[in-house]
C-alpha positions as CSV (number, residue, x, y, z in Angstrom):
1,M,2.2,-31.1,102.2
2,H,1.8,-30.1,98.6
3,R,1.7,-31.6,95.1
4,I,4.8,-31.0,92.9
5,S,3.7,-29.3,89.8
6,A,5.7,-28.8,86.6
7,D,6.0,-25.1,87.2
8,L,7.7,-25.5,90.6
9,A,11.4,-24.8,91.1
10,A,12.7,-26.9,94.0
11,D,15.9,-28.3,95.5
12,L,16.6,-32.0,95.1
13,H,18.6,-33.9,97.7
14,G,20.4,-37.2,97.4
15,I,20.5,-40.1,99.7
16,D,23.5,-39.0,101.7
17,S,22.3,-35.5,102.4
18,T,18.8,-36.8,103.2
19,R,20.3,-39.1,105.8
20,R,22.3,-36.3,107.4
21,L,19.2,-34.1,107.5
22,E,17.2,-37.0,109.0
23,Q,19.8,-37.5,111.7
24,A,20.0,-33.8,112.5
25,A,16.2,-33.5,112.8
26,A,15.9,-36.6,114.9
27,A,18.5,-35.2,117.3
28,K,16.4,-32.1,117.9
29,L,13.0,-33.7,118.2
30,P,11.4,-36.0,120.8
31,A,12.0,-39.7,120.1
32,H,9.9,-41.2,117.4
33,S,8.5,-37.8,116.2
34,L,9.6,-38.0,112.6
35,M,8.0,-41.4,112.0
36,Q,4.8,-40.2,113.5
37,R,4.8,-37.1,111.4
38,A,5.5,-39.2,108.3
39,G,2.8,-41.7,109.0
40,Q,0.2,-39.0,109.6
41,S,1.2,-37.3,106.3
42,V,0.8,-40.6,104.4
43,A,-2.6,-41.2,105.9
44,R,-3.8,-37.7,105.0
45,L,-2.8,-38.2,101.4
46,A,-4.3,-41.7,101.3
47,M,-7.6,-40.3,102.5
48,A,-7.5,-37.6,99.9
49,I,-6.8,-40.1,97.1
50,V,-9.5,-42.5,98.0
51,P,-11.9,-40.7,100.4
52,H,-14.5,-43.4,100.2
53,A,-12.2,-46.4,100.3
54,R,-13.1,-49.5,102.3
55,V,-9.9,-51.5,102.1
56,V,-6.4,-50.0,102.2
57,W,-3.6,-52.5,101.8
58,V,-0.5,-51.3,103.6
59,A,2.5,-53.5,102.5
60,C,5.3,-52.9,105.0
61,G,9.0,-53.8,104.7
62,P,11.5,-54.8,107.4
63,G,12.9,-51.2,107.9
64,N,11.8,-47.8,108.8
65,N,9.8,-47.4,105.6
66,G,7.6,-50.1,107.0
67,G,7.5,-48.1,110.3
68,D,6.0,-45.2,108.3
69,G,3.4,-47.7,107.0
70,F,2.5,-48.8,110.5
71,E,2.0,-45.2,111.5
72,A,-0.2,-44.5,108.5
73,A,-2.3,-47.6,109.3
74,S,-2.8,-46.3,112.8
75,W,-4.2,-43.0,111.5
76,L,-6.4,-44.7,108.9
77,Q,-7.8,-47.1,111.5
78,R,-8.7,-44.2,113.8
79,R,-10.4,-42.4,110.9
80,G,-12.8,-45.3,110.2
81,F,-10.9,-47.0,107.3
82,A,-10.0,-50.7,107.1
83,P,-6.3,-51.0,106.7
84,V,-5.0,-54.4,105.9
85,V,-1.3,-54.5,107.0
86,T,1.2,-57.1,105.8
87,L,4.8,-57.4,106.8
88,A,7.6,-58.7,104.7
89,G,10.2,-59.9,107.2
90,D,10.6,-60.9,110.8
91,E,8.7,-58.7,113.3
92,A,11.4,-59.3,115.9
93,R,14.1,-57.8,113.6
94,L,12.4,-54.5,113.0
95,P,14.4,-51.3,113.9
96,E,13.4,-49.8,117.2
97,D,11.3,-47.0,115.7
98,A,9.4,-49.4,113.5
99,R,8.7,-51.7,116.4
100,R,7.2,-48.8,118.4
101,S,5.1,-47.8,115.4
102,L,3.8,-51.4,115.1
103,A,2.9,-51.4,118.7
104,R,1.0,-48.1,118.2
105,A,-0.8,-49.6,115.2
106,R,-1.9,-52.6,117.3
107,A,-3.1,-50.3,120.1
108,A,-5.2,-48.5,117.5
109,G,-6.8,-51.8,116.5
110,V,-4.7,-52.7,113.5
111,S,-3.6,-56.3,113.1
112,L,-1.0,-57.9,110.9
113,D,-2.3,-60.2,108.1
114,A,-0.3,-63.1,106.8
115,S,-1.3,-62.4,103.2
116,A,-2.5,-59.6,100.9
117,P,-6.2,-59.0,100.6
118,A,-8.1,-60.3,97.7
119,R,-9.1,-56.8,96.7
120,W,-8.3,-53.3,97.8
121,D,-9.1,-49.7,97.0
122,L,-5.6,-48.3,97.6
123,A,-2.3,-50.0,98.1
124,I,0.4,-48.2,100.1
125,D,3.9,-49.3,99.2
126,A,5.9,-49.1,102.5
127,M,8.4,-51.8,101.7
128,L,11.7,-50.3,100.7
129,G,12.9,-46.7,101.1
130,I,16.0,-44.8,100.2
131,G,18.3,-47.1,102.1
132,S,17.8,-50.0,99.8
133,N,19.9,-50.5,96.7
134,R,18.8,-54.0,95.8
135,A,15.9,-55.4,93.8
136,P,12.9,-56.5,95.9
137,E,12.9,-60.2,96.3
138,G,10.5,-63.0,97.6
139,I,7.2,-61.8,99.0
140,M,8.0,-58.1,98.4
141,A,8.5,-58.8,94.7
142,S,5.3,-60.8,94.6
143,W,3.4,-58.0,96.3
144,L,4.8,-55.4,93.9
145,Q,3.7,-57.5,91.0
146,R,0.2,-57.7,92.4
147,M,0.1,-53.9,92.9
148,D,1.3,-53.3,89.3
149,A,-1.3,-55.6,87.9
150,A,-4.2,-54.2,89.8
151,L,-6.4,-51.3,88.7
152,A,-6.4,-49.7,92.2
153,P,-4.1,-46.7,92.8
154,V,-0.7,-47.2,94.5
155,L,0.8,-44.7,97.0
156,A,4.6,-45.1,97.6
157,I,6.1,-43.8,100.8
158,D,9.2,-41.7,100.1
159,V,10.2,-43.6,96.9
160,P,8.6,-46.6,95.1
161,S,10.2,-49.8,96.3
162,G,13.3,-50.7,94.3
163,L,13.8,-47.1,92.9
164,N,17.2,-45.6,93.4
165,A,16.5,-42.2,94.9
166,D,19.6,-40.6,93.4
167,T,19.4,-42.0,89.8
168,G,15.8,-42.9,89.0
169,V,16.8,-46.4,88.1
170,I,14.4,-49.1,89.3
171,A,15.7,-52.4,90.3
172,R,13.3,-55.2,89.8
173,A,14.0,-58.8,89.1
174,E,11.4,-59.0,86.4
175,R,11.0,-56.5,83.5
176,W,9.3,-53.6,85.2
177,Q,6.6,-51.4,83.6
178,S,4.2,-48.9,85.1
179,G,1.1,-50.5,86.6
180,A,-2.4,-50.1,85.4
181,G,-3.6,-48.0,88.4
182,A,-2.8,-44.4,89.1
183,R,0.5,-44.0,90.9
184,Y,1.4,-41.5,93.7
185,C,4.5,-40.9,95.7
186,L,4.8,-38.9,98.9
187,S,8.5,-37.8,99.2
188,L,9.3,-37.1,102.9
189,L,11.8,-34.6,104.4
190,T,13.5,-33.9,101.0
191,L,12.6,-34.2,97.3
192,K,14.8,-36.9,95.6
193,P,16.1,-36.5,92.1
194,G,15.4,-40.1,91.2
195,L,11.7,-39.3,91.3
196,F,12.0,-37.0,88.3
197,T,14.3,-38.7,85.8
198,A,15.0,-42.1,84.1
199,Q,12.3,-44.5,85.3
200,G,11.4,-42.4,88.3
201,R,8.6,-40.5,86.6
202,D,6.7,-43.6,85.6
203,A,7.3,-45.4,88.9
204,A,6.4,-42.4,91.1
205,G,3.5,-40.9,89.1
206,E,2.1,-37.8,90.8
207,V,4.7,-36.6,93.4
208,W,3.7,-35.0,96.7
209,F,6.1,-33.6,99.2
210,D,6.1,-33.1,103.0
211,G,9.2,-31.6,104.7
212,L,7.9,-32.9,108.1
213,E,8.4,-29.4,109.5
214,C,12.2,-29.7,109.1
215,D,14.7,-27.4,107.6
216,S,16.6,-28.8,104.6
217,G,18.6,-25.6,103.9
218,T,21.6,-26.8,105.8
219,E,22.5,-29.3,103.0
220,P,23.3,-28.2,99.5
221,P,21.1,-29.8,96.8
222,I,22.6,-32.2,94.2
223,A,20.1,-31.1,91.6
224,R,17.1,-28.8,91.1
225,L,13.8,-29.0,89.4
226,S,14.0,-26.3,86.8
227,G,10.6,-24.7,87.2
228,A,8.6,-22.7,84.7
229,P,10.4,-19.8,82.9
230,S,9.2,-16.3,83.3
231,P,6.8,-15.1,80.6
232,A,8.7,-13.6,77.7
233,R,8.1,-9.8,77.3
234,R,9.1,-8.0,74.1
235,P,9.2,-4.2,74.1
236,H,7.4,-2.4,71.4
237,A,10.6,-0.6,70.4
238,S,12.3,-3.7,69.1
239,H,13.1,-5.1,65.7
240,K,14.2,-8.3,64.1
241,G,17.8,-7.6,65.0
242,S,16.8,-7.5,68.7
243,Y,16.2,-11.2,68.7
244,G,19.2,-12.4,66.6
245,D,19.9,-14.6,63.7
246,V,19.7,-18.4,63.9
247,A,21.6,-20.4,61.2
248,V,20.6,-24.0,61.0
249,I,23.2,-26.3,59.3
250,G,22.2,-29.9,58.5
251,G,19.8,-31.7,56.2
252,A,22.0,-34.0,54.2
253,T,20.6,-35.9,51.3
254,G,17.3,-37.5,52.3
255,M,17.3,-35.7,55.7
256,A,16.4,-32.2,54.9
257,G,13.3,-32.5,57.1
258,A,15.4,-32.5,60.3
259,A,17.0,-29.2,59.5
260,L,13.7,-27.6,58.4
261,L,12.1,-28.8,61.7
262,A,14.9,-27.1,63.7
263,A,14.6,-24.0,61.6
264,T,10.8,-23.9,61.9
265,A,11.1,-24.2,65.7
266,A,13.6,-21.4,65.9
267,L,11.3,-19.2,63.8
268,H,8.2,-19.9,65.9
269,A,10.2,-19.6,69.1
270,G,10.9,-16.0,68.2
271,A,14.3,-15.7,66.4
272,G,14.6,-12.5,64.5
273,R,15.8,-14.2,61.3
274,V,16.4,-17.9,60.5
275,L,18.8,-19.0,57.8
276,V,19.0,-22.7,56.7
277,G,22.1,-24.2,55.2
278,L,21.0,-27.5,53.8
279,L,23.7,-30.1,52.9
280,D,21.5,-31.7,50.3
281,P,22.7,-30.3,46.9
282,R,19.3,-31.0,45.4
283,A,17.4,-29.0,48.1
284,A,15.1,-26.2,46.9
285,S,16.3,-22.6,47.2
286,V,13.0,-21.5,48.9
287,D,10.5,-23.2,51.1
288,G,7.1,-22.2,49.6
289,A,5.2,-23.2,52.8
290,Q,7.6,-21.1,54.9
291,P,9.0,-18.3,52.9
292,E,10.3,-16.7,56.2
293,L,13.1,-19.4,56.2
294,M,16.1,-18.1,54.2
295,L,17.6,-21.1,52.4
296,R,21.3,-20.7,51.8
297,N,24.4,-22.7,50.7
298,A,25.8,-24.1,54.0
299,E,29.4,-23.4,52.8
300,T,28.8,-19.7,52.3
301,L,26.8,-18.9,55.5
302,D,28.4,-16.2,57.6
303,L,28.7,-17.8,61.0
304,R,30.5,-15.0,62.8
305,T,27.5,-13.3,64.3
306,A,24.7,-15.9,64.1
307,T,23.6,-18.5,66.6
308,V,24.3,-21.8,64.9
309,V,22.3,-24.9,65.3
310,C,24.3,-27.7,63.7
311,G,23.9,-31.4,63.1
312,C,20.1,-32.0,62.6
313,G,20.0,-34.6,59.8
314,G,23.6,-33.8,59.0
315,G,24.6,-37.4,58.2
316,D,28.3,-38.0,57.3
317,A,28.4,-34.7,55.4
318,I,28.4,-32.6,58.5
319,A,31.9,-33.6,59.6
320,A,33.6,-31.6,56.8
321,L,31.9,-28.4,58.0
322,L,32.5,-28.8,61.7
323,P,36.0,-27.3,61.9
324,R,34.7,-24.0,60.6
325,V,31.5,-24.2,62.7
326,L,33.4,-24.9,65.9
327,T,35.9,-22.1,65.1
328,A,33.7,-19.3,63.8
329,S,30.4,-19.6,65.6
330,P,30.1,-17.4,68.8
331,R,27.0,-19.3,70.0
332,L,26.5,-22.9,69.0
333,V,23.9,-25.7,69.6
334,L,25.3,-29.1,68.6
335,D,22.9,-31.9,68.0
336,A,22.6,-35.4,66.5
337,D,25.1,-36.1,63.7
338,A,27.4,-33.3,64.7
339,L,27.7,-35.0,68.1
340,N,28.4,-38.4,66.5
341,A,31.1,-36.9,64.3
342,I,32.8,-35.2,67.2
343,A,32.7,-38.4,69.2
344,L,34.8,-40.1,66.4
345,D,37.3,-37.3,65.9
346,T,39.8,-36.2,68.6
347,T,40.7,-33.1,66.6
348,L,37.1,-32.0,66.6
349,Q,36.9,-32.7,70.3
350,A,39.9,-30.4,70.9
351,L,38.3,-27.6,68.8
352,L,35.1,-28.0,70.9
353,R,37.0,-27.7,74.2
354,E,38.9,-24.7,72.9
355,R,35.7,-22.7,72.4
356,A,35.3,-22.0,76.1
357,T,38.8,-20.5,76.3
358,R,37.7,-17.6,73.9
359,G,34.3,-17.1,75.5
360,A,32.3,-18.9,72.8
361,V,29.0,-20.5,74.0
362,T,28.2,-24.1,73.3
363,V,25.1,-26.2,74.1
364,L,25.2,-30.0,73.5
365,T,21.9,-31.8,73.2
366,P,22.6,-35.6,73.2
367,H,20.2,-38.4,73.7
368,P,21.7,-41.3,75.9
369,L,23.4,-43.1,73.0
370,E,25.0,-39.9,71.7
371,A,26.1,-39.1,75.2
372,A,27.6,-42.6,75.5
373,R,29.6,-42.1,72.3
374,L,31.0,-38.8,73.5
375,L,32.1,-40.4,76.8
376,G,33.3,-43.7,75.3
377,S,30.6,-45.6,77.2
378,D,27.2,-47.2,76.5
379,A,23.6,-46.1,76.8
380,A,22.8,-48.3,79.7
381,T,25.6,-46.8,81.7
382,I,24.5,-43.3,80.9
383,Q,20.9,-44.1,81.9
384,A,22.1,-45.7,85.2
385,E,23.7,-42.3,86.2
386,R,22.1,-39.5,84.3
387,L,23.3,-36.7,86.6
388,G,26.8,-38.0,86.6
389,A,26.9,-38.3,82.8
390,V,25.8,-34.7,82.4
391,R,28.5,-33.5,84.9
392,A,31.1,-35.5,83.0
393,L,30.1,-34.1,79.6
394,A,29.9,-30.5,80.9
395,S,33.3,-30.8,82.5
396,R,35.0,-32.5,79.5
397,F,33.8,-30.1,76.9
398,E,33.2,-26.9,79.0
399,A,29.7,-26.7,77.6
400,V,26.1,-26.6,78.7
401,V,24.6,-30.1,78.2
402,V,21.0,-31.3,77.8
403,L,20.8,-35.0,78.3
404,K,17.4,-35.8,76.7
405,G,14.9,-38.4,77.9
406,S,12.4,-38.8,80.6
407,G,13.3,-36.1,83.0
408,S,15.9,-34.3,80.8
409,V,18.9,-33.2,82.7
410,I,20.6,-29.9,82.0
411,G,24.1,-29.2,83.4
412,G,26.9,-26.8,82.9
413,P,30.6,-26.4,83.6
414,G,32.1,-24.9,86.8
415,G,30.1,-26.8,89.3
416,V,26.6,-25.6,88.1
417,V,23.9,-27.6,90.0
418,P,22.2,-29.7,87.3
419,H,18.5,-29.1,86.7
420,I,16.0,-31.8,86.0
421,N,13.1,-30.8,83.7
422,P,9.7,-31.9,84.9
423,T,7.7,-31.4,81.7
424,G,7.1,-33.6,78.7
425,N,5.6,-37.0,78.0
426,A,5.8,-40.0,75.7
427,R,4.2,-38.0,72.8
428,L,7.7,-36.6,72.3
429,A,9.0,-40.1,71.6
430,T,8.8,-39.6,67.8
431,A,11.3,-38.7,65.1
432,G,12.1,-35.0,64.8
433,T,11.1,-33.7,68.3
434,G,14.8,-33.5,69.2
435,D,15.4,-31.3,66.1
436,V,12.6,-29.0,67.3
437,L,14.3,-28.7,70.7
438,A,17.6,-27.8,69.1
439,G,15.9,-25.0,67.2
440,M,14.1,-23.7,70.3
441,I,17.4,-23.5,72.2
442,G,19.0,-21.7,69.3
443,A,16.2,-19.1,69.4
444,E,16.7,-18.6,73.1
445,L,20.4,-18.1,72.7
446,A,20.0,-15.7,69.8
447,S,17.7,-13.5,71.9
448,G,20.5,-13.0,74.4
449,R,19.7,-15.6,77.1
450,L,22.5,-17.0,79.1
451,P,23.3,-20.5,77.8
452,F,22.2,-22.5,80.9
453,D,19.0,-20.4,81.2
454,A,18.3,-20.7,77.5
455,A,18.6,-24.5,77.7
456,C,16.4,-24.8,80.8
457,E,13.7,-22.6,79.4
458,A,13.6,-24.2,75.9
459,V,13.5,-27.7,77.4
460,W,10.7,-26.7,79.8
461,R,8.6,-25.1,77.0
462,H,9.3,-28.0,74.7
463,G,7.8,-30.5,77.2
464,D,5.0,-28.2,78.3
465,L,3.8,-28.0,74.7
466,A,3.4,-31.8,74.7
467,D,1.8,-31.8,78.2
468,R,-0.9,-29.3,77.0
469,W,-1.5,-30.9,73.6
470,P,-5.1,-31.9,73.1
471,A,-5.7,-35.5,73.9
472,D,-7.6,-36.2,70.7
473,R,-4.9,-34.8,68.4
474,L,-1.8,-36.6,67.2
475,L,1.4,-34.6,68.0
476,T,4.0,-34.7,65.3
477,A,7.3,-32.9,65.3
478,G,6.0,-30.5,62.6
479,D,3.1,-29.6,64.8
480,L,5.4,-29.1,67.8
481,A,7.7,-26.8,65.9
482,R,4.9,-24.6,64.7
483,A,3.3,-24.5,68.2
């Protein structure tokens, strides 16, 4: 068993492949072994979380997730803890393995209580696992509300109840928000993508993993955790040309700041030279605070050799430049208003698709609403199936796609396994941080990185900066760009 840290690269398996792995493992092992291993693992983590706890509330559901809870209660009872076990459902209708685990718990001295305790030091959520795709109802919904409202930590077995293990969408009858207490999740047998994207990160909290001594290598992953990039090493015998030119095009009237943020990020991320083509005709010809940025007329920028970052603060004015940008640029990051303009124009969409036929590189960096516009959908639909949305965009435009948000998803054409980024936090939910990311990706591309690798590395570093930011300092997009 180990904690999943942000620097770990790991395979993520969906519900279907996890079920197949579970069946294969169960066929090779003595009956009931997997559930016993799962329960022991849950108990070990529970004891580590609250080593001096007196009361541990184990809320069990009517399926095998509840059986894991019964096994955990058995172990806790034997170790001198006081587990209070509640069951949502009819004991007589439990699956066979869960009934056996309940019997083992009773033999260890555990009894079923009719209601939740008045107070507890740790709550174990053993109600609904990966097999449930419905919102918790009745007593389960009531128990989850109590857990969310309490200050005590919550440990979810496999997935938090109501969370879709594939998508990270949480189904709750009431408006759900993360509880007051610390949250933990022990993912069993496989790591599930839903724990790391959409609402999954808030619902799961700190994720731990136990493969239960089973091999998951027989099933291909549906996604991967991207993991930390290798440290950048620059040889002494290099020069500014070794790291390429980034040309940022954007910054229409009143929005020059967005383009300058992207340019600043590209500069501080290591681009050899950064040129800025501002669309605001009143923009200054030099940035006195950052003289390294070369301000140019966007219309006259030579795009044939540069890595272009296009769209940051581009407004409506960006549309007129996009045909030339899409045709001339060998490496291109499309963000913000460039994506919105393309979504409205089928001619621009055709030019975007044609780029791949001549070997040009494209990275799209939409947030959910921009992704929805490109796919003719809506943001709620995109958020309900983030992995699927990235696959659809990558296939439609033959491009690398970064779908931003909690657990940003990076995908590419040709059947590339999507990566989910584990870094970042709510400090990035401010204006301009997306422009910074676009500039960082541009710098990675200009240095010669392969497009998918460039996107994964920039997204990871972008989030990691926010994770390491001092708690007593406000994080602005400008600070992030310079960091």
